[in-house]
N, C-alpha and C positions, 0 to 999 in steps of 0.2 A: 442767186447764182445762175449764171448762164450755162446752159448745157454746151458741151464741146462742139456738138453739130451746129449750133447757131453761132458760134464765134467765127470771126473773119479769119481766113487763112493767113499765116505769117507773111507769106510773100506779098499779099495784096496791102498789108499794113506797111511793109518795107517799101513797097513801090510808091505808096502815097507820100512817104517821108523823103524819098531820094531826091525828087525834084526840088522841094523847098531848101533842102540842105545844100544842093549844088548852087542854086541861086544865091544863098547866103555866102557861100564860098566865093562865087563870082563877084558879088558886091564888095566883099572884103579885098579881093585882088584888085578890083578897080580903084578902091580907095588907096591902097598901098602904092599902086602904080601912079596914081596922081600925085601923091606925096613924094614919091621918088623923083618925078618929073619936076615938080615944083622945087624941090631941094637942089636938083641939078642946075637950076637957073641962078643959084646963089653966088655969092662972092667969097665964100669961106675959102681960106687957103688949102684945106685938105682937098678940095675938089680938083685942084690942079696937080696933086701928088699922085703917085703911081700905088696902086694896091699892091701890098707886099706878097700877097699869094698868087694872084692872076697876072700881075705885071701889066695892068691895064689902068689907064687914067681913071680916077674915081668918078669924075663927072660922066665919062662915056659908060662906065659900069652902071651907074645909077639910070641913065637913059635906056641902056640895053635891057636891064632887069625890068624896068617900067613897061617897055614895049612887050617883053616876054610875058609879064604878068597880064597885061591886057589881052594879048593873043589867047592865053589860056582862059581868061574870064569870057572872052567871046565864044570860045569852044563850049564853055559851060552854059552860058546864056542861050545858045542856039542849039544845044544838045537835045534832040527829040529821039526817042527810042532807046532801048536798053543798051544797044551796042555803043551808040554815041555817048551816052552817059558813062558807060564803062571806060571808054577812051578818055573823057574828060577827067574822070576820077583818077586814072592812072597818070594823066598829065599833072594833076595836083600832087599825086604821091611822088612823082619824079621831082617836081620842083622843091617839095618839102625835103626830099632826101638830099638834094643839091644843097639846100640851105644848112642842113645838119652837117653834111660833109665839109662845107666851107667853114662852118663854125669850128668844127673839130680841127681843121687844118689851120685856122687862124690862131687858135689858141696854143698851138705848137710853136708858133713864130714868135710869141711874146716872151 
């Protein structure tokens, strides 16, 4: 058993885990942004329809969300320092909150 005095402080363990986590989130955002961009180039009829909640063309919505996800991913990739990582984390939280709010709003339209 390791004495408490020899254990790494919790903050140093947390700091070592933050960067890999943010990079994995950024990678996921890049993949979903690329998928949205690729989907927007399709010929499906739904892409030319208007989104019932935001009243924007679905193709334009996919492109806009893809660009937003790429921008947040770039913030995460280049986040150096605690403040920048905090801002990137808040941007991801904001994006996730918007996805949840959109989902809640879109289920009330059905």
